[in-house]
Each structure stands twice: as structure tokens, then as C-alpha cells.
N, CA and C of each residue as an Amber inpcrd file, in Angstrom:
protein
   207
   0.8190000  -1.1920000   0.0000000   0.0000000   0.0000000   0.0000000
   0.8700000   1.2660000   0.0000000   1.8870000   1.3090000   0.8660000
   2.7660000   2.4810000   0.9180000   3.5260000   2.6480000  -0.3900000
   3.9190000   1.5420000  -0.9920000   4.6320000   1.6020000  -2.2740000
   3.7370000   2.2240000  -3.3420000   2.4780000   1.8280000  -3.3640000
   1.5300000   2.3660000  -4.3430000   1.3510000   3.8650000  -4.1430000
   1.3050000   4.3030000  -2.8830000   1.1630000   5.7260000  -2.5980000
   2.3820000   6.5040000  -3.0810000   3.5850000   5.9460000  -2.8890000
   4.8050000   6.6130000  -3.3650000   4.8030000   6.7120000  -4.8840000
   4.3720000   5.6270000  -5.5490000   4.3240000   5.6250000  -7.0170000
   3.3200000   6.6630000  -7.4970000   2.1410000   6.6870000  -6.8820000
   1.1050000   7.6330000  -7.2750000   1.5790000   9.0640000  -7.0540000
   2.2170000   9.3170000  -5.9000000   2.7160000  10.6690000  -5.6280000
   3.7910000  11.0560000  -6.6350000   4.6710000  10.1220000  -6.9620000
   5.7260000  10.3890000  -7.9300000   5.1340000  10.7070000  -9.3040000
   4.1440000   9.9140000  -9.7090000   3.4970000  10.1580000 -11.0060000
   2.7880000  11.5070000 -11.0170000   2.1350000  11.8400000  -9.9110000
   1.4420000  13.1300000  -9.8220000   2.4300000  14.2840000  -9.8900000
   3.5490000  14.1380000  -9.1940000   4.5760000  15.1810000  -9.2170000
   5.1430000  15.3380000 -10.6100000   5.4170000  14.2400000 -11.2780000
   5.9400000  14.3130000 -12.6490000   4.9260000  14.9500000 -13.5880000
   3.6660000  14.5830000 -13.4410000   2.6220000  15.1610000 -14.2920000
   2.5120000  16.6640000 -14.0490000   2.6010000  17.0590000 -12.7690000
   2.5330000  18.4850000 -12.4370000   3.7120000  19.2280000 -13.0610000
   4.9030000  18.6850000 -12.9030000   6.1010000  19.3170000 -13.4750000
   5.9880000  19.4330000 -14.9910000   5.4930000  18.3940000 -15.6420000
   5.3110000  18.4250000 -17.0940000   4.3010000  19.4980000 -17.4960000
   3.2070000  19.5870000 -16.7500000   2.1790000  20.5810000 -17.0590000
   2.7190000  22.0020000 -16.8790000   3.4550000  22.2250000 -15.7890000
   4.0150000  23.5540000 -15.5520000   5.0350000  23.9170000 -16.6290000
   5.8200000  22.9630000 -17.0520000   6.7880000  23.2020000 -18.1170000
   6.0730000  23.5760000 -19.4120000   5.0150000  22.8600000 -19.7120000
   4.2290000  23.1400000 -20.9180000   3.6370000  24.5420000 -20.8550000
   3.1160000  24.9080000 -19.6990000   2.5170000  26.2330000 -19.5380000
   3.5660000  27.3270000 -19.6860000   4.7030000  27.1370000 -19.0560000
   5.7280000  28.1810000 -19.0470000   6.5280000  28.2790000 -20.3470000
   6.5080000  27.2380000 -21.1460000   7.3540000  27.2350000 -22.3380000
   6.5820000  27.2210000 -23.6580000   5.2910000  27.5040000 -23.6130000
   4.5410000  27.4980000 -24.8690000   4.5190000  28.9100000 -25.4600000
   4.0410000  29.0050000 -26.6820000   4.0490000  30.2990000 -27.3710000
   3.0260000  31.2560000 -26.7370000   3.2000000  32.5690000 -26.9420000
   2.3350000  33.5670000 -26.2990000   0.8500000  33.4030000 -26.6370000
   0.5410000  32.9820000 -27.8470000  -0.8610000  32.7970000 -28.2400000
  -1.5110000  31.6950000 -27.3890000  -0.7850000  30.6140000 -27.2070000
  -1.2800000  29.4960000 -26.4070000  -1.3930000  29.9030000 -24.9360000
  -0.4260000  30.6910000 -24.4410000  -0.4860000  31.1730000 -23.0610000
  -1.7090000  32.0650000 -22.8530000  -1.9930000  32.9200000 -23.8130000
  -3.1570000  33.8020000 -23.7240000  -4.4500000  32.9920000 -23.6670000
  -4.5490000  31.9700000 -24.5010000  -5.7270000  31.1130000 -24.4960000
  -5.8780000  30.4220000 -23.1370000  -4.7720000  29.9610000 -22.5760000
  -4.8160000  29.3260000 -21.2490000  -5.2880000  30.3120000 -20.1880000
  -4.7940000  31.5340000 -20.2490000  -5.2230000  32.5500000 -19.2760000
  -6.7320000  32.7840000 -19.3650000  -7.2400000  32.8420000 -20.5890000
  -8.6800000  33.0350000 -20.7820000  -9.4670000  31.8710000 -20.1820000
  -8.9850000  30.6670000 -20.4010000  -9.6730000  29.4800000 -19.8710000
  -9.6000000  29.4270000 -18.3460000  -8.4710000  29.8300000 -17.7830000
  -8.3530000  29.8670000 -16.3260000  -9.3120000  30.9100000 -15.7610000
  -9.4080000  32.0570000 -16.4220000 -10.3760000  33.0710000 -15.9980000
 -11.7920000  32.5090000 -16.0110000 -12.1420000  31.8060000 -17.0650000
 -13.4660000  31.1920000 -17.1560000 -13.6840000  30.1950000 -16.0260000
 -12.6550000  29.4060000 -15.7350000 -12.7500000  28.4260000 -14.6610000
 -13.0330000  29.1120000 -13.3320000 -12.2740000  30.1580000 -13.0110000
 -12.4750000  30.8390000 -11.7340000 -13.8060000  31.5840000 -11.6880000
 -14.2500000  32.1030000 -12.8100000 -15.5630000  32.7610000 -12.8440000
 -16.6600000  31.7450000 -12.5630000 -16.5860000  30.5990000 -13.2060000
 -17.5640000  29.5360000 -12.9760000 -17.5010000  29.0660000 -11.5340000
 -16.3000000  28.8970000 -11.0340000 -16.0780000  28.4770000  -9.6580000
 -16.7410000  29.4510000  -8.6970000 -16.5790000  30.7460000  -8.9300000
 -17.1460000  31.7690000  -8.0500000 -18.6680000  31.7460000  -8.0640000
 -19.2420000  31.4100000  -9.2030000 -20.6940000  31.4160000  -9.3440000
 -21.3220000  30.1430000  -8.7790000 -20.7090000  28.9910000  -9.0550000
 -21.3430000  27.7120000  -8.7510000 -21.0170000  27.1130000  -7.3880000
 -19.8380000  27.3620000  -6.8580000 -19.4270000  26.7420000  -5.5990000
 -19.8410000  27.5810000  -4.4020000 -20.0730000  26.9060000  -3.2850000
 -20.3690000  27.6180000  -2.0430000 -19.0930000  28.2830000  -1.5310000
 -19.2550000  29.2100000  -0.6220000 -18.0930000  29.9070000  -0.0830000
 -17.1460000  28.9410000   0.6300000 -17.6920000  27.9700000   1.3610000
 -16.8460000  26.9880000   2.0530000 -16.0390000  26.1560000   1.0650000
 -16.6750000  25.7370000  -0.0260000 -15.9620000  24.9630000  -1.0490000
 -14.8670000  25.8060000  -1.6890000 -15.1490000  27.0760000  -1.9160000
 -14.1630000  27.9610000  -2.5060000 -12.9530000  28.1190000  -1.5850000
 -13.2000000  28.2900000  -0.2960000 -12.0990000  28.4380000   0.6610000
 -11.2500000  27.1730000   0.7140000 -11.9200000  26.0350000   0.7380000
 -11.1990000  24.7630000   0.7880000 -10.3490000  24.5730000  -0.4630000
 -10.9130000  24.8560000  -1.6210000 -10.1750000  24.7170000  -2.8660000
  -9.0030000  25.6810000  -2.9200000  -9.2140000  26.9130000  -2.4910000
  -8.1420000  27.9040000  -2.4920000  -7.0000000  27.4710000  -1.5680000
  -7.3270000  26.9060000  -0.4120000  -6.2890000  26.4180000   0.5000000
  -5.4500000  25.3300000  -0.1730000  -6.1070000  24.4520000  -0.9110000
  -5.3900000  23.3820000  -1.6140000  -4.4850000  23.9820000  -2.6760000
  -5.0060000  24.9060000  -3.4520000  -4.2170000  25.5310000  -4.5190000
  -3.0180000  26.2580000  -3.9280000  -3.2440000  27.0170000  -2.8590000
  -2.1540000  27.7830000  -2.2600000  -1.1200000  26.8990000  -1.5760000
  -1.5120000  25.6830000  -1.2070000  -0.5690000  24.7920000  -0.5390000
   0.4350000  24.1830000  -1.5220000   0.1500000  24.2790000  -2.8190000
   1.0550000  23.7400000  -3.8340000   2.2010000  24.7240000  -4.0190000
   3.4050000  24.2330000  -3.8540000   4.5950000  25.0670000  -3.9600000
   4.7100000  25.6910000  -5.3500000   4.9690000  26.9630000  -5.3990000
   5.1740000  27.6330000  -6.6730000   3.9070000  28.2140000  -7.2840000
   2.7800000  28.1060000  -6.5850000   1.5140000  28.6270000  -7.0990000
   1.1000000  29.8210000  -6.2640000   0.6820000  30.8870000  -6.9270000
   0.1420000  32.0420000  -6.2170000  -1.0400000  32.5750000  -6.9890000
  -2.0020000  33.0200000  -6.2490000  -3.2170000  33.5650000  -6.8730000
  -3.4710000  34.9360000  -6.2820000
């Protein structure tokens, strides 16, 4: 069980690193499109989620190293 958790965490970390690399190293047009989609996501989040859910999600996002909102 512990081995599976280490593997899953390692895979998640690698996936996160790959995603961040893709975001930071893509062309400006693609970055702009991503920014627009993130804005849409947060707008939807603000409208549909309760305040408690929003706080919980924000705590999770802020707990990830290298992320700031």
C-alpha cells in the first residue's frame, strides 16, 4: 500500500512538473488562451461553488509550492 502511494505521488509530481513546463514554455498565443480558460474556470467556480468549497479549494491551490493567486 505504501509503495503504491509513493508511485502515485511520484506520477502526480511528474505530471505536475510536465504541465508547468508546458505552460511556461509554450508560445504567447497558447499562453493567452490558457489565461482566458483559467479566468473562465475561476468565474464559474465563483458562481457555482459555495463559499466553504471555494475556501477549501483555495487552500489546496495555495498549498502547492510555486503557485500564487
